[in-house]
Structure formats: C-alpha cells, structure tokens
C-alpha positions in Angstrom: 8.6 121.0 96.7 5.1 118.1 97.7 4.2 121.8 99.7 4.6 122.9 96.8 2.7 121.3 94.2 0.1 119.0 96.5 -0.8 116.6 94.2 -3.0 114.4 96.2 -1.7 110.2 96.4 -4.0 107.7 94.2 -6.8 106.9 95.6 -8.4 104.2 93.7 -11.3 102.3 95.9 -11.1 98.5 94.4 -7.1 99.1 94.6 -6.4 100.1 98.6 -2.3 100.9 98.9 -0.1 98.6 99.9 1.8 100.8 102.1 1.6 103.3 104.7 2.9 106.7 103.8 3.9 109.6 106.0 1.8 112.3 103.5 -0.8 112.4 101.3 1.1 114.1 99.2 2.2 112.7 96.1 4.1 115.0 93.4 7.6 114.4 93.0 8.2 110.6 94.4 10.8 110.7 97.4 12.4 107.0 97.1 12.5 107.5 92.8 14.3 110.8 93.9 16.5 109.7 96.3 17.7 106.6 94.4 17.9 108.3 91.1 20.1 110.6 92.8 22.3 108.1 94.3 23.1 106.0 90.8 24.1 109.0 89.7 26.4 109.8 92.2 27.5 106.9 92.7 28.3 105.7 89.1 32.0 106.2 89.2 32.2 103.6 91.5 29.7 100.4 90.5 28.8 100.1 87.4 26.1 102.5 86.0 23.9 100.0 84.7 23.0 98.3 88.3 22.7 101.6 89.7 20.3 102.6 87.4 18.4 99.1 87.5 18.3 99.4 91.4 16.8 103.0 90.9 14.5 102.3 88.5 12.9 99.1 90.1 12.5 101.0 93.7 10.9 103.8 91.3 8.7 101.2 89.6 8.1 99.7 93.2 5.9 102.7 94.2 3.6 102.5 91.6 2.6 98.7 92.0 2.4 99.7 95.6 -0.4 102.3 94.7 0.9 105.3 96.2 2.5 107.8 93.4 1.3 108.4 89.8 3.9 107.5 86.7 4.2 111.4 86.7 5.6 111.5 90.2 8.3 108.4 89.5 9.0 110.5 86.6 9.8 113.9 88.3 11.6 112.5 91.2 14.2 110.3 88.4 14.4 114.3 86.7 15.0 115.9 90.0 17.5 113.1 91.5 19.4 112.5 88.6 19.8 116.7 88.3 20.1 116.9 92.0 22.9 114.2 91.4 24.8 116.1 88.9 25.3 119.0 91.2 26.6 116.8 94.3 
C-alpha cells in the first residue's frame, strides 16, 4: 500500500527522526498495522485491553520517533484490525 500511496515521511528541520527507516514512504504505518492485526488475532488468548494497549503504545511511539503522521497510525490501526478479523 505504501508504494501505491507514496506519501513521504515527515521532514521537519528542527525535529529530526529518532530512528532509521527502511524506506521514505509513510502511509500506512506498518508497525501500527501489524500490532493491531496481532491484537485482533490474539484477543482470544490474552486480555484484549492489554493487547490493544500494547498495540496503541507501539503505534504512538512511531509519532514520537518522528517517522509517521497521525493519519498513518490511524490508517494502520484500521487496516491491521481488518486484516486480523479476516485471519
């Protein structure tokens, strides 16, 4: 999906990225997508609030690191939840 949308990662002169990324494409957040998909799949094995708390923390950390926009995180969470539902 990143290659279709081709949205560049945030670039702020006074706020450099705090981590290395493999590509300069940002939408949707792959970390957000995979963590929410895992939370959806494993909710029968572990408490859902715990899983979604971890997924949310991981997704929000991508904002802190300066590598995603909020909409990247939201789209990843929705996409991951949908994927998790199918699995």
